[in-house]
Legacy VTK file of the C-alpha trace (Angstrom):
# vtk DataFile Version 3.0
C-alpha trace
ASCII
DATASET POLYDATA
POINTS 366 float
150.886 66.288 106.724
152.267 62.448 106.547
154.997 63.447 109.049
152.447 64.953 111.437
150.372 61.697 111.209
153.460 59.684 112.012
154.132 61.902 115.068
150.672 61.339 116.334
150.858 57.682 115.749
154.065 57.396 117.699
152.587 59.532 120.519
149.648 57.106 120.662
151.942 54.129 120.866
154.102 55.803 123.577
150.909 56.663 125.620
149.685 53.071 125.420
153.109 51.861 126.833
152.930 54.461 129.650
149.375 53.437 130.702
150.677 49.881 131.506
153.469 51.309 133.541
151.736 53.506 135.923
149.065 51.762 137.929
150.916 51.890 141.362
153.538 54.034 142.980
156.583 52.574 144.648
158.255 53.904 147.961
161.898 53.409 148.137
164.582 54.737 150.500
168.258 55.173 150.653
170.795 54.017 153.348
173.554 56.136 154.434
175.805 54.762 151.721
173.256 55.996 149.234
172.271 52.510 148.015
168.589 51.795 147.563
166.868 49.856 150.067
164.021 47.470 149.466
160.500 49.360 149.459
158.713 49.059 152.778
155.788 46.724 152.553
152.351 48.365 151.917
149.849 47.543 154.671
146.302 47.697 153.700
143.896 49.646 156.124
141.422 47.101 157.547
139.455 46.970 160.634
142.025 44.665 162.257
144.808 47.020 161.528
142.917 49.874 163.055
142.328 47.986 166.183
146.039 47.007 166.437
147.117 50.543 165.943
144.849 51.910 168.444
145.823 49.352 171.073
149.588 50.130 170.369
148.972 53.933 170.610
147.246 53.437 174.042
149.999 51.271 175.242
152.598 53.933 174.322
150.595 56.771 175.814
150.213 55.029 179.174
153.758 53.884 179.304
155.349 55.043 182.572
152.270 57.038 183.402
151.595 54.860 186.578
154.699 56.388 187.972
153.133 59.842 187.984
149.770 58.856 189.503
149.664 59.541 193.299
146.166 58.999 194.495
146.989 60.210 198.119
149.688 62.881 198.115
151.775 63.216 201.407
151.754 66.452 203.263
154.396 69.167 202.519
157.875 68.279 203.752
159.967 71.311 205.049
163.238 71.934 203.117
166.234 74.286 202.987
165.246 77.856 202.353
161.880 77.660 203.749
160.762 80.262 206.407
158.831 78.940 209.530
156.663 80.850 211.700
157.119 79.311 215.274
155.113 80.639 218.194
155.683 79.376 221.875
152.506 80.619 223.785
153.181 82.684 226.707
156.720 83.125 225.816
157.122 86.233 223.457
160.708 86.293 223.999
161.060 83.155 221.863
159.708 84.795 218.750
161.845 84.738 215.583
163.566 87.609 214.172
162.383 89.544 211.018
163.072 87.836 207.722
162.974 89.719 204.403
161.285 87.771 201.569
163.343 87.373 198.457
162.856 89.846 195.584
159.749 89.083 193.502
157.878 87.278 196.242
154.294 88.367 196.491
153.231 89.702 199.862
149.790 88.592 200.747
149.241 91.091 203.507
149.792 93.817 201.169
152.492 95.493 203.069
156.288 95.396 202.668
157.062 94.859 206.446
159.252 91.962 207.196
157.644 89.069 209.088
159.406 87.130 211.998
160.373 83.685 211.094
163.142 80.982 211.078
164.988 80.217 207.898
165.958 76.606 207.431
169.614 76.545 206.478
171.378 74.566 203.725
171.750 71.736 206.290
168.149 71.681 206.962
168.387 73.121 210.430
166.924 75.995 212.189
168.488 78.104 215.080
165.926 78.257 218.006
166.349 79.949 221.399
167.179 77.752 224.199
167.593 74.504 222.283
169.963 75.650 219.607
170.181 73.887 216.166
167.150 71.684 215.202
167.059 69.602 212.066
163.728 69.931 210.385
164.536 68.819 206.840
162.016 66.534 205.450
159.639 66.891 208.356
155.943 67.908 208.107
154.753 70.686 210.071
153.159 68.400 212.752
156.513 66.385 213.042
158.625 69.586 213.271
156.249 70.953 215.873
156.522 67.539 218.018
160.279 67.819 217.876
160.383 71.322 219.014
157.780 70.634 221.860
159.921 67.691 223.105
163.029 69.697 223.342
161.464 72.764 224.805
159.988 70.681 227.588
163.368 70.307 229.016
163.293 74.076 229.762
159.634 75.024 229.819
156.716 73.480 231.762
154.154 72.110 229.131
155.169 74.418 226.079
152.437 74.950 223.658
153.948 75.482 220.210
152.348 76.411 216.937
154.406 75.905 213.844
153.639 76.572 210.077
155.481 77.203 206.862
155.446 81.013 206.563
157.232 81.089 203.007
157.678 78.162 200.615
161.051 78.450 198.961
162.742 75.173 198.944
160.806 73.269 196.159
159.879 74.436 192.714
158.800 73.307 189.325
159.126 74.953 186.022
156.348 75.421 183.432
157.346 76.267 179.746
155.715 76.367 176.363
152.087 77.202 175.462
150.981 78.789 178.789
150.054 82.417 179.588
152.701 82.778 182.304
155.553 80.346 181.856
158.274 80.121 184.589
158.864 78.900 188.124
156.107 77.694 190.391
156.691 77.067 194.023
155.343 74.115 195.544
153.419 74.824 198.734
151.009 72.955 201.041
148.533 72.546 198.289
149.534 69.277 196.310
151.300 70.356 193.099
149.347 68.321 190.474
149.817 68.873 186.842
146.423 70.725 186.555
147.363 72.778 189.574
150.655 73.825 188.037
149.081 74.738 184.682
146.402 76.717 186.400
149.021 78.741 188.285
150.747 79.391 184.953
147.644 81.096 183.791
146.110 78.202 181.787
146.892 76.880 178.325
147.003 79.287 175.351
144.582 78.447 172.333
147.682 77.211 170.552
148.450 74.662 173.063
148.260 70.730 172.271
146.786 69.241 175.167
147.628 65.802 173.911
151.340 66.555 173.944
152.584 67.667 177.305
156.194 66.591 178.240
157.151 66.152 181.843
160.788 65.815 182.432
161.962 64.407 185.631
165.742 63.825 185.922
166.695 61.672 182.924
163.147 60.482 182.430
160.634 61.953 179.933
157.044 61.296 180.162
154.395 62.224 177.546
151.009 63.113 179.116
147.723 63.285 177.135
145.741 65.706 179.281
142.486 65.025 177.132
142.764 61.299 177.840
143.189 61.970 181.594
140.297 64.323 181.648
138.033 61.764 179.938
139.116 59.097 182.465
138.470 61.410 185.392
142.140 61.235 186.796
143.701 64.550 185.746
144.373 65.606 189.266
146.426 62.454 190.134
149.352 63.308 188.033
151.719 64.616 190.885
154.717 66.748 190.287
157.989 66.591 192.321
160.533 69.250 192.914
162.745 69.907 189.892
160.117 68.827 187.453
159.975 70.579 184.101
156.542 70.649 182.193
156.668 71.697 178.679
153.275 72.132 176.644
153.979 71.829 172.998
152.351 73.868 170.271
149.783 72.478 167.744
152.027 73.620 165.061
154.523 70.933 166.068
151.856 68.337 165.382
151.031 68.767 161.655
149.987 66.233 159.022
150.893 66.894 155.393
148.482 66.101 152.577
149.786 65.931 148.942
149.244 64.257 145.646
145.970 64.376 143.809
143.763 66.244 146.040
141.848 69.550 145.653
144.085 71.520 147.984
147.325 70.148 149.169
148.255 71.519 152.455
149.710 70.992 156.006
146.950 70.362 158.482
147.185 71.063 162.362
145.889 68.194 164.396
143.002 68.884 166.870
144.657 68.332 170.195
146.490 65.278 168.864
143.471 63.881 166.856
143.035 63.791 163.218
141.570 60.970 161.125
142.243 60.108 157.490
138.820 60.986 156.568
139.223 64.543 158.140
142.503 65.120 156.470
141.018 64.398 153.070
138.054 66.388 153.725
139.901 69.451 154.842
142.095 69.158 151.677
139.010 69.255 149.564
138.855 65.471 148.808
140.231 63.301 146.102
140.460 65.158 142.790
137.774 63.680 140.455
139.886 64.481 137.417
143.279 62.971 138.430
142.956 61.247 141.719
143.077 57.400 141.906
140.780 56.430 144.748
142.383 52.993 144.785
145.715 54.478 146.011
145.384 56.623 149.063
148.511 56.110 151.001
149.705 57.155 154.518
153.452 57.300 154.977
154.577 57.174 158.654
158.145 57.467 159.930
158.642 55.390 163.002
161.747 54.600 164.997
163.817 52.497 162.773
161.611 52.186 159.729
159.091 53.640 157.610
155.652 52.306 157.249
153.224 52.749 154.389
149.407 52.217 154.725
147.013 52.081 151.803
143.277 52.599 151.551
141.085 51.672 148.631
138.528 54.378 148.668
136.418 52.549 146.163
135.412 49.949 148.634
131.933 50.364 150.344
133.506 50.314 153.813
136.217 52.735 152.908
134.508 55.781 154.527
134.187 54.219 157.896
137.776 52.833 157.785
139.027 56.306 156.839
137.086 57.898 159.754
138.535 55.216 162.234
142.018 55.438 161.099
143.823 58.041 163.240
146.846 59.886 162.027
149.931 60.812 163.845
152.139 63.743 163.858
154.251 64.148 160.782
152.250 61.681 158.747
152.198 62.162 155.080
148.948 61.518 153.215
149.304 60.902 149.623
146.866 60.318 146.828
148.274 58.799 143.636
147.308 59.857 140.085
145.303 57.732 137.838
146.996 56.027 134.872
145.406 58.377 132.500
146.620 61.410 134.459
150.105 59.877 134.482
150.056 59.116 130.802
148.968 62.882 129.952
151.775 64.318 132.210
154.634 61.959 130.905
153.444 62.595 127.376
153.302 66.358 127.935
156.899 66.238 129.249
158.205 64.095 126.325
156.373 65.849 123.457
155.080 69.236 124.609
151.729 70.061 123.006
151.540 66.812 121.281
148.231 65.665 122.993
146.497 69.020 122.214
147.599 68.869 118.646
146.461 65.215 118.160
142.953 66.017 119.672
142.768 69.031 117.408
143.708 66.976 114.397
141.066 64.193 115.106
138.395 66.812 115.531
139.179 68.864 112.465
136.625 68.364 109.661
LINES 1 367
366 0 1 2 3 4 5 6 7 8 9 10 11 12 13 14 15 16 17 18 19 20 21 22 23 24 25 26 27 28 29 30 31 32 33 34 35 36 37 38 39 40 41 42 43 44 45 46 47 48 49 50 51 52 53 54 55 56 57 58 59 60 61 62 63 64 65 66 67 68 69 70 71 72 73 74 75 76 77 78 79 80 81 82 83 84 85 86 87 88 89 90 91 92 93 94 95 96 97 98 99 100 101 102 103 104 105 106 107 108 109 110 111 112 113 114 115 116 117 118 119 120 121 122 123 124 125 126 127 128 129 130 131 132 133 134 135 136 137 138 139 140 141 142 143 144 145 146 147 148 149 150 151 152 153 154 155 156 157 158 159 160 161 162 163 164 165 166 167 168 169 170 171 172 173 174 175 176 177 178 179 180 181 182 183 184 185 186 187 188 189 190 191 192 193 194 195 196 197 198 199 200 201 202 203 204 205 206 207 208 209 210 211 212 213 214 215 216 217 218 219 220 221 222 223 224 225 226 227 228 229 230 231 232 233 234 235 236 237 238 239 240 241 242 243 244 245 246 247 248 249 250 251 252 253 254 255 256 257 258 259 260 261 262 263 264 265 266 267 268 269 270 271 272 273 274 275 276 277 278 279 280 281 282 283 284 285 286 287 288 289 290 291 292 293 294 295 296 297 298 299 300 301 302 303 304 305 306 307 308 309 310 311 312 313 314 315 316 317 318 319 320 321 322 323 324 325 326 327 328 329 330 331 332 333 334 335 336 337 338 339 340 341 342 343 344 345 346 347 348 349 350 351 352 353 354 355 356 357 358 359 360 361 362 363 364 365
């Protein structure tokens, strides 16, 4: 019995020591050589921090976006591979020969008959009766008609020419990701805006993240937040160019991880790029009333080149408003630390299994 009392006394002394050692947590990282780096500074979540983060997020979201906005798109320019329909009135002998459409091309007329037309060759020229090779690459329909009229005027009196693009085959964009019908979309005389391209692809799937649409143009990558554009009323101004690749990312790629002393630790899917700290805690059941330390609510964010750690003291009166205004980013980790008492209980249970239960039973025994 004396030995048991000594054991309980030692456990109590050890518990007092552990209580003083666990009021906060420390974040440390390792470099490539394996050496510990200094812990990143903890930034308290305040109104000033939220304003600064929101402004920085808007600056990044709008970076380079002006290059994509075209208020007045130019008319369609003829290119190699296009098929032109050219009619010289009162001169049916100048009609084009039949041209078969490439496999898979829809036939608006509902027939499979080949339509007459003039194919623009790889050098951007058409072969037209009487006048031979005529360069039309880069010209609009009106400009190409004017060129033909001028050249035919040498052989015909007052030629009346009608020219239009019969088949659009020279310019395409590629739509990939969370759309109903990914694949190639031909650019025609209707301006190919981002919204137009998405609609032609069948629209977005329910799993699509409207805030994370990537547009690749050559070596450039642009991130487009479609929701922001809709709110500003300019979604139809994002103009695509031939060769552009549009990828609509999935919501599953934009998750936030909630761990620590919450009721239900889980990975949360953002709502089209938006999830606040308050929503993340709420969807996880909130801070555990038994073991969670409301003073130590952390958000760990990995940015380019460094790790940032934000801390919220949820005991403050303004903490609810701050948590609702603090917007999380994809791959953020929300961590709620344990109280000193919870840490003491766990550490003691690891060192002396069953000691706490035995001590409580001994003190309550008559």
